[in-house]
All heavy atoms as an XYZ file, in Angstrom:
647
protein
N      -2.776      9.187     -8.472
C      -1.877      8.260     -7.809
C      -2.372      6.845     -8.035
O      -3.564      6.589     -7.983
C      -1.829      8.603     -6.326
C      -1.236      7.512     -5.482
S      -0.881      8.058     -3.825
C       0.861      8.256     -4.017
N      -1.451      5.936     -8.281
C      -1.796      4.535     -8.470
C      -2.408      3.970     -7.203
O      -2.048      4.347     -6.106
C      -0.525      3.731     -8.775
C      -0.353      3.420    -10.211
C       0.897      2.595    -10.421
O       1.002      1.499     -9.849
O       1.743      3.057    -11.181
N      -3.327      3.023     -7.379
C      -3.931      2.367     -6.235
C      -2.884      1.499     -5.546
O      -2.171      0.741     -6.174
C      -5.125      1.502     -6.679
O      -6.069      2.351     -7.332
C      -5.781      0.844     -5.494
N      -2.809      1.640     -4.239
C      -1.878      0.845     -3.440
C      -2.568      0.518     -2.129
O      -3.581      1.102     -1.788
C      -0.592      1.621     -3.202
N      -2.021     -0.419     -1.403
C      -2.625     -0.776     -0.139
C      -1.620     -0.685      0.990
O      -0.413     -0.780      0.777
C      -3.189     -2.214     -0.186
O      -2.124     -3.099     -0.509
C      -4.307     -2.334     -1.193
N      -2.141     -0.510      2.207
C      -1.357     -0.570      3.424
C      -0.061      0.197      3.401
O      -0.030      1.399      3.164
N       1.016     -0.525      3.677
C       2.331      0.082      3.797
C       2.789      0.715      2.485
O       3.455      1.745      2.509
C       3.344     -0.956      4.281
C       4.594     -0.313      4.828
O       4.531      0.702      5.515
N       5.725     -0.904      4.517
N       2.445      0.110      1.350
C       2.814      0.687      0.050
C       2.229      2.084     -0.101
O       2.925      3.001     -0.525
C       2.325     -0.191     -1.108
C       3.096     -1.489     -1.238
O       4.209     -1.593     -0.691
O       2.572     -2.402     -1.896
N       0.960      2.236      0.237
C       0.306      3.534      0.141
C       0.982      4.532      1.066
O       1.278      5.661      0.675
C      -1.185      3.416      0.465
C      -1.971      4.731      0.454
C      -1.909      5.390     -0.913
C      -3.406      4.501      0.888
N       1.244      4.123      2.290
C       1.902      5.023      3.251
C       3.248      5.489      2.729
O       3.590      6.671      2.833
C       2.073      4.328      4.602
O       0.827      4.063      5.182
N       4.023      4.579      2.172
C       5.345      4.927      1.645
C       5.230      5.856      0.431
O       6.026      6.788      0.282
C       6.129      3.664      1.290
C       6.538      2.858      2.499
C       7.410      3.650      3.466
O       8.340      4.337      3.070
N       7.093      3.570      4.744
N       4.258      5.603     -0.445
C       4.070      6.455     -1.623
C       3.660      7.863     -1.223
O       4.156      8.848     -1.780
C       3.012      5.854     -2.556
C       3.482      4.636     -3.294
C       2.385      4.049     -4.171
O       1.274      4.564     -4.233
N       2.692      2.964     -4.857
N       2.760      7.960     -0.255
C       2.298      9.279      0.193
C       3.429     10.014      0.904
O       3.644     11.207      0.667
C       1.039      9.158      1.077
C       0.672     10.507      1.692
C      -0.128      8.613      0.254
N       4.171      9.331      1.758
C       5.299      9.974      2.428
C       6.319     10.472      1.403
O       6.832     11.590      1.522
C       5.960      9.016      3.427
C       7.154      9.592      4.188
C       6.780     10.847      4.965
C       7.740      8.536      5.107
N       6.594      9.685      0.391
C       7.529     10.105     -0.663
C       7.010     11.355     -1.375
O       7.782     12.276     -1.678
C       7.764      8.974     -1.656
N       5.701     11.409     -1.646
C       5.104     12.584     -2.302
C       5.201     13.816     -1.409
O       5.502     14.920     -1.883
C       3.654     12.300     -2.674
N       4.955     13.637     -0.112
C       5.039     14.753      0.838
C       6.474     15.273      0.910
O       6.708     16.488      0.856
C       4.526     14.329      2.234
C       4.870     15.368      3.289
C       3.017     14.087      2.199
N       7.441     14.376      1.007
C       8.840     14.797      1.081
C       9.275     15.504     -0.197
O       9.976     16.524     -0.150
C       9.740     13.596      1.363
C       9.572     12.961      2.746
C      10.418     11.691      2.855
C       9.904     13.928      3.858
N       8.851     14.993     -1.345
C       9.204     15.623     -2.623
C       8.588     17.017     -2.725
O       9.247     17.965     -3.166
C       8.744     14.744     -3.787
N       7.330     17.161     -2.310
C       6.670     18.469     -2.346
C       7.369     19.443     -1.407
O       7.577     20.615     -1.746
C       5.192     18.328     -1.982
N       7.747     18.976     -0.227
C       8.441     19.839      0.734
C       9.787     20.298      0.180
O      10.166     21.463      0.335
C       8.624     19.107      2.058
N      10.496     19.397     -0.494
C      11.786     19.779     -1.093
C      11.591     20.832     -2.177
O      12.407     21.750     -2.312
C      12.486     18.558     -1.683
C      13.141     17.688     -0.657
C      13.937     16.529     -1.295
N      14.174     15.514     -0.305
C      13.482     14.382     -0.195
N      12.537     14.086     -1.055
N      13.766     13.526      0.769
N      10.520     20.690     -2.944
C      10.259     21.642     -4.033
C      10.011     23.041     -3.496
O      10.444     24.023     -4.100
C       9.073     21.193     -4.875
C       9.421     20.084     -5.829
C       8.261     19.598     -6.640
N       7.623     20.633     -7.437
C       6.510     20.439     -8.123
N       5.912     19.260     -8.119
N       5.984     21.411     -8.834
N       9.294     23.161     -2.395
C       8.941     24.496     -1.899
C       9.936     25.023     -0.875
O      10.066     26.227     -0.708
C       7.513     24.534     -1.321
C       6.494     24.112     -2.360
C       7.377     23.701     -0.064
N      10.651     24.139     -0.199
C      11.576     24.558      0.864
C      12.995     24.737      0.339
O      13.797     25.443      0.943
C      11.545     23.528      2.001
C      12.221     23.954      3.247
N      11.932     25.135      3.896
C      13.182     23.358      3.985
C      12.691     25.236      4.977
N      13.462     24.172      5.059
N      13.306     24.127     -0.773
C      14.605     24.231     -1.436
C      15.768     23.805     -0.538
O      16.867     24.313     -0.672
C      14.837     25.647     -1.967
C      13.730     26.131     -2.839
N      13.477     25.603     -4.084
C      12.769     27.071     -2.631
C      12.427     26.205     -4.608
N      11.980     27.100     -3.751
N      15.489     22.920      0.386
C      16.517     22.356      1.249
C      16.188     20.887      1.461
O      15.065     20.453      1.224
C      16.558     23.068      2.601
C      17.036     24.500      2.533
C      17.126     25.154      3.895
O      17.221     24.434      4.904
O      17.091     26.390      3.926
N      17.169     20.146      1.966
C      16.922     18.749      2.271
C      15.927     18.660      3.431
O      15.984     19.459      4.364
C      18.228     18.040      2.623
C      18.081     16.533      2.579
O      17.226     16.039      1.815
O      18.824     15.850      3.303
N      15.016     17.725      3.343
C      14.008     17.531      4.383
C      13.934     16.050      4.728
O      14.361     15.204      3.952
C      12.609     18.022      3.934
C      12.629     19.503      3.620
C      12.097     17.238      2.739
N      13.399     15.771      5.896
C      13.094     14.393      6.239
C      11.727     14.362      6.910
O      11.107     15.400      7.123
C      14.179     13.746      7.094
C      14.290     14.340      8.488
O      13.281     14.818      9.039
O      15.390     14.322      9.043
N      11.272     13.168      7.222
C       9.907     12.997      7.712
C       9.665     13.645      9.066
O       8.527     13.880      9.447
C       9.533     11.524      7.747
C      10.396     10.701      8.658
C      10.270      9.220      8.401
O      10.271      8.803      7.230
O      10.173      8.491      9.383
N      10.724     13.993      9.792
C      10.551     14.611     11.114
C      10.443     16.128     11.048
O      10.169     16.770     12.062
C      11.726     14.242     12.047
O      12.930     14.792     11.520
C      11.855     12.730     12.196
N      10.637     16.701      9.871
C      10.611     18.159      9.726
C       9.253     18.729     10.100
O       8.213     18.270      9.626
C      10.939     18.552      8.283
C      10.937     20.059      8.015
C      12.237     20.671      8.493
C      10.730     20.333      6.544
N       9.259     19.740     10.947
C       8.062     20.517     11.287
C       8.092     21.753     10.384
O       8.996     22.586     10.514
C       8.115     20.919     12.758
C       6.982     21.839     13.170
O       6.188     22.275     12.317
O       6.895     22.126     14.373
N       7.134     21.883      9.464
C       7.165     23.008      8.521
C       7.221     24.379      9.198
O       7.925     25.268      8.735
C       5.877     22.840      7.713
C       5.602     21.377      7.767
C       6.041     20.962      9.147
N       6.509     24.555     10.295
C       6.508     25.848     10.971
C       7.889     26.140     11.547
O       8.451     27.219     11.331
C       5.422     25.897     12.074
C       5.523     27.179     12.874
C       4.034     25.761     11.457
N       8.463     25.190     12.246
C       9.795     25.383     12.827
C      10.856     25.569     11.755
O      11.860     26.251     11.975
C      10.173     24.196     13.706
O       9.309     24.097     14.803
N      10.650     24.950     10.582
C      11.613     25.051      9.487
C      11.493     26.369      8.727
O      12.294     26.649      7.853
C      11.430     23.884      8.522
N      10.476     27.163      9.062
C      10.338     28.468      8.438
C       9.469     28.515      7.199
O       9.538     29.475      6.430
N       8.632     27.507      6.996
C       7.699     27.574      5.867
C       6.808     28.797      6.063
O       6.278     29.011      7.149
C       6.796     26.341      5.829
C       7.390     25.134      5.168
C       8.682     24.723      5.416
C       6.625     24.381      4.294
C       9.215     23.605      4.819
C       7.152     23.244      3.687
C       8.453     22.858      3.952
N       6.646     29.582      5.016
C       5.710     30.697      5.092
C       4.404     30.281      4.411
O       4.272     29.149      3.927
C       6.301     31.956      4.464
C       6.657     31.793      2.986
O       6.235     30.805      2.348
O       7.375     32.665      2.472
N       3.445     31.188      4.391
C       2.128     30.844      3.834
C       2.216     30.519      2.343
O       1.498     29.650      1.853
C       1.118     31.955      4.089
O       1.560     33.170      3.518
N       3.106     31.166      1.628
C       3.253     30.885      0.196
C       3.763     29.463     -0.011
O       3.243     28.723     -0.855
C       4.177     31.914     -0.477
C       3.519     33.294     -0.447
C       4.512     31.507     -1.908
C       4.426     34.424     -0.854
N       4.764     29.068      0.757
C       5.297     27.708      0.647
C       4.236     26.679      1.026
O       4.107     25.635      0.375
C       6.529     27.543      1.528
N       3.452     26.968      2.063
C       2.414     26.031      2.505
C       1.317     25.882      1.456
O       0.856     24.771      1.183
C       1.822     26.488      3.838
N       0.913     26.984      0.834
C      -0.107     26.923     -0.219
C       0.418     26.143     -1.410
O      -0.277     25.296     -1.975
C      -0.549     28.345     -0.649
C      -1.345     28.314     -1.942
C      -1.351     29.006      0.459
N       1.666     26.400     -1.792
C       2.260     25.693     -2.922
C       2.357     24.191     -2.631
O       2.024     23.359     -3.476
C       3.637     26.256     -3.237
C       4.261     25.671     -4.480
C       5.609     26.287     -4.819
O       5.998     27.297     -4.224
O       6.282     25.710     -5.694
N       2.796     23.855     -1.430
C       2.919     22.448     -1.058
C       1.557     21.768     -1.059
O       1.403     20.664     -1.588
C       3.575     22.336      0.314
C       3.844     20.916      0.729
S       4.842     20.926      2.213
C       4.693     19.223      2.678
N       0.556     22.411     -0.480
C      -0.792     21.837     -0.447
C      -1.321     21.628     -1.861
O      -1.928     20.594     -2.158
C      -1.727     22.740      0.357
N      -1.072     22.583     -2.736
C      -1.527     22.469     -4.123
C      -0.859     21.304     -4.843
O      -1.520     20.532     -5.558
C      -1.243     23.780     -4.849
O      -1.601     23.686     -6.201
N       0.437     21.161     -4.659
C       1.182     20.047     -5.268
C       0.596     18.718     -4.789
O       0.355     17.804     -5.586
C       2.683     20.129     -4.915
C       3.337     21.312     -5.616
C       3.407     18.825     -5.269
C       4.727     21.660     -5.087
N       0.379     18.604     -3.482
C      -0.111     17.348     -2.920
C      -1.530     17.042     -3.374
O      -1.854     15.889     -3.673
C      -0.002     17.368     -1.398
C       1.445     17.342     -0.899
C       1.505     17.629      0.589
C       2.105     16.011     -1.234
N      -2.387     18.057     -3.446
C      -3.744     17.831     -3.958
C      -3.705     17.288     -5.375
O      -4.420     16.350     -5.716
C      -4.555     19.129     -3.927
C      -5.118     19.452     -2.583
C      -6.096     20.616     -2.639
O      -6.304     21.228     -3.711
O      -6.662     20.911     -1.575
N      -2.870     17.902     -6.211
C      -2.776     17.471     -7.607
C      -2.226     16.052     -7.726
O      -2.739     15.229     -8.471
C      -1.901     18.445     -8.393
C      -1.853     18.131     -9.872
C      -1.077     19.177    -10.633
O      -1.233     20.377    -10.353
O      -0.306     18.773    -11.535
N      -1.173     15.752     -6.974
C      -0.529     14.447     -7.089
C      -1.321     13.321     -6.431
O      -1.309     12.198     -6.922
C       0.872     14.505     -6.489
C       1.830     15.304     -7.334
C       3.254     15.271     -6.828
O       3.568     14.467     -5.929
O       4.065     16.057     -7.362
N      -1.989     13.619     -5.317
C      -2.655     12.559     -4.556
C      -4.160     12.489     -4.792
O      -4.786     11.480     -4.474
C      -2.378     12.740     -3.053
C      -0.901     12.722     -2.659
C      -0.753     13.024     -1.180
C      -0.257     11.393     -3.017
N      -4.737     13.562     -5.302
C      -6.163     13.553     -5.593
C      -7.063     13.673     -4.371
O      -8.221     13.287     -4.422
N      -6.521     14.207     -3.272
C      -7.330     14.459     -2.070
C      -7.043     15.864     -1.576
O      -6.007     16.455     -1.895
C      -7.050     13.445     -0.927
C      -7.530     12.064     -1.309
C      -5.593     13.434     -0.534
N      -7.967     16.397     -0.786
C      -7.802     17.738     -0.246
C      -6.588     17.830      0.666
O      -6.346     16.953      1.497
C      -9.042     18.153      0.560
C     -10.249     18.405     -0.325
O     -10.067     18.671     -1.531
O     -11.372     18.364      0.194
N      -5.856     18.897      0.502
C      -4.756     19.253      1.402
C      -4.763     20.772      1.451
O      -4.715     21.434      0.412
C      -3.419     18.728      0.886
S      -2.046     19.117      2.004
N      -4.838     21.325      2.656
C      -4.959     22.767      2.800
C      -3.749     23.353      3.519
O      -2.952     22.637      4.125
C      -6.218     23.134      3.610
O      -6.031     22.690      4.962
C      -7.469     22.490      3.012
N      -3.657     24.661      3.482
C      -2.608     25.360      4.212
C      -2.727     25.060      5.708
O      -1.717     24.930      6.402
C      -2.659     26.877      3.918
C      -1.459     27.587      4.543
C      -3.952     27.474      4.359
C      -1.343     29.050      4.164
N      -3.943     24.918      6.192
C      -4.154     24.585      7.609
C      -3.551     23.218      7.916
O      -2.916     23.031      8.961
C      -5.657     24.630      7.957
C      -5.910     24.124      9.370
C      -6.204     26.038      7.786
N      -3.727     22.262      7.002
C      -3.125     20.937      7.192
C      -1.608     21.050      7.339
O      -1.012     20.430      8.214
C      -3.444     20.008      6.021
C      -4.918     19.712      5.874
O      -5.637     19.725      6.885
O      -5.342     19.458      4.726
N      -0.997     21.845      6.492
C       0.457     21.984      6.510
C       0.925     22.654      7.801
O       1.919     22.234      8.397
C       0.958     22.768      5.274
C       2.453     23.032      5.355
C       0.612     22.021      3.988
N       0.198     23.651      8.273
C       0.614     24.376      9.466
C       0.198     23.700     10.774
O       0.798     23.958     11.815
C       0.097     25.805      9.446
C       0.887     26.722      8.553
C       0.253     27.672      7.786
C       2.266     26.646      8.484
C       0.976     28.531      6.972
C       3.007     27.487      7.665
C       2.356     28.439      6.912
N      -0.805     22.833     10.744
C      -1.287     22.208     11.978
C      -0.546     20.928     12.364
O      -0.706     20.441     13.468
C      -2.783     21.894     11.887
C      -3.650     23.109     12.191
O      -3.091     24.162     12.559
O      -4.869     22.994     12.058
N       0.254     20.399     11.474
C       0.969     19.154     11.772
C       2.311     19.468     12.426
O       2.798     20.592     12.345
C       1.161     18.288     10.498
C       1.800     19.094      9.348
C      -0.154     17.737     10.025
C       3.259     18.890      9.246
N       2.871     18.467     13.082
C       4.165     18.672     13.741
C       5.313     17.990     13.006
O       6.461     18.143     13.407
C       4.127     18.168     15.194
O       3.798     16.778     15.191
C       3.100     18.940     16.007
N       4.993     17.255     11.945
C       6.039     16.632     11.122
C       5.462     16.288      9.757
O       4.242     16.158      9.599
C       6.583     15.359     11.783
O       5.616     14.329     11.736
N       6.337     16.127      8.796
C       5.879     15.726      7.467
C       5.297     14.317      7.491
O       4.368     14.023      6.727
C       7.030     15.830      6.469
C       7.547     17.257      6.230
C       8.733     17.239      5.279
C       6.445     18.178      5.711
N       5.792     13.461      8.376
C       5.216     12.118      8.514
C       3.768     12.211      8.982
O       2.913     11.443      8.533
C       6.040     11.281      9.480
N       3.481     13.158      9.870
C       2.104     13.346     10.342
C       1.203     13.820      9.202
O       0.059     13.381      9.073
C       2.084     14.347     11.494
C       0.725     14.501     12.140
C       0.734     15.509     13.281
O       1.797     15.738     13.893
O      -0.337     16.076     13.548
N       1.708     14.712      8.362
C       0.945     15.161      7.197
C       0.673     13.987      6.264
O      -0.449     13.820      5.767
C       1.678     16.274      6.456
C       0.994     16.806      5.198
C      -0.396     17.368      5.504
C       1.870     17.859      4.527
N       1.674     13.154      6.033
C       1.495     11.980      5.170
C       0.421     11.059      5.744
O      -0.435     10.565      5.004
C       2.813     11.231      5.005
N       0.440     10.831      7.051
C      -0.565      9.962      7.683
C      -1.971     10.545      7.517
O      -2.923      9.808      7.245
C      -0.231      9.763      9.155
N      -2.099     11.859      7.657
C      -3.397     12.515      7.451
C      -3.887     12.300      6.020
O      -5.058     11.971      5.791
C      -3.272     14.014      7.751
C      -4.477     14.877      7.398
C      -5.652     14.571      8.312
C      -4.113     16.359      7.470
N      -2.996     12.446      5.063
C      -3.382     12.288      3.658
C      -3.694     10.836      3.322
O      -4.612     10.568      2.527
C      -2.294     12.858      2.753
C      -2.078     14.372      2.913
C      -0.872     14.824      2.101
C      -3.323     15.150      2.541
N      -2.978      9.892      3.918
C      -3.302      8.469      3.732
C      -4.713      8.198      4.244
O      -5.503      7.512      3.582
C      -2.277      7.558      4.453
C      -2.786      6.121      4.548
C      -0.945      7.588      3.721
N      -5.048      8.749      5.390
C      -6.397      8.571      5.938
C      -7.450      9.138      4.978
O      -8.481      8.512      4.739
C      -6.517      9.245      7.311
C      -7.861      9.030      7.957
C      -8.154      7.568      8.228
O      -7.315      6.860      8.774
N      -9.317      7.100      7.839
N      -7.193     10.294      4.412
C      -8.143     10.880      3.448
C      -8.269     10.021      2.199
O      -9.361      9.877      1.645
C      -7.715     12.302      3.087
C      -7.947     13.248      4.233
C      -7.658     14.668      3.882
N      -7.870     15.500      5.051
C      -7.374     16.696      5.204
N      -6.646     17.244      4.253
N      -7.611     17.379      6.310
N      -7.159      9.491      1.722
C      -7.219      8.589      0.558
C      -8.047      7.368      0.895
O      -8.909      6.961      0.111
C      -5.796      8.197      0.100
C      -5.081      9.416     -0.485
C      -5.837      7.053     -0.905
C      -3.590      9.233     -0.692
N      -7.807      6.769      2.049
C      -8.573      5.587      2.456
C     -10.049      5.915      2.620
O     -10.911      5.134      2.209
C      -7.999      5.006      3.748
C      -6.687      4.299      3.527
O      -6.407      3.812      2.440
N      -5.861      4.256      4.550
N     -10.350      7.074      3.202
C     -11.741      7.489      3.385
C     -12.442      7.699      2.051
O     -13.656      7.514      1.941
C     -11.834      8.763      4.221
C     -11.465      8.567      5.680
O     -11.358      7.391      6.123
O     -11.269      9.573      6.383
N     -11.664      8.103      1.035
C     -12.225      8.355     -0.290
C     -12.301      7.089     -1.130
O     -12.666      7.129     -2.295
C     -11.400      9.414     -1.012
N     -11.916      5.965     -0.567
C     -11.993      4.715     -1.303
C     -10.714      4.332     -2.013
O     -10.742      3.591     -2.989
N      -9.584      4.862     -1.554
C      -8.296      4.439     -2.095
C      -7.986      4.950     -3.464
O      -7.367      4.274     -4.246
N      -8.402      6.143     -3.802
C      -8.185      6.741     -5.115
C      -6.948      6.263     -5.758
O      -5.876      6.374     -5.662
C      -8.161      8.245     -5.014
C      -9.506      8.792     -4.726
C      -9.479     10.269     -4.779
N     -10.751     10.752     -4.263
C     -11.099     11.985     -4.186
N     -10.302     12.910     -4.555
N     -12.253     12.339     -3.729
């Protein structure tokens, strides 16, 4: 992922999370979607985590996908990891 700062990074990560969710969920999603309530199974969560790890260059696990209450929350977690890693 290209280096970005502040709001740009947040928007890029949220866009990546939404795109990954669309790929595995095969339905329209928005930032308020709760993967568990939407019916994501373990296969979808593993696939989504793998996509995000590859695209963002930070760890994302099935636990991350299942422990959040919205895709926006997942994006915020991943932004924090990117920042902690020095803004990859």
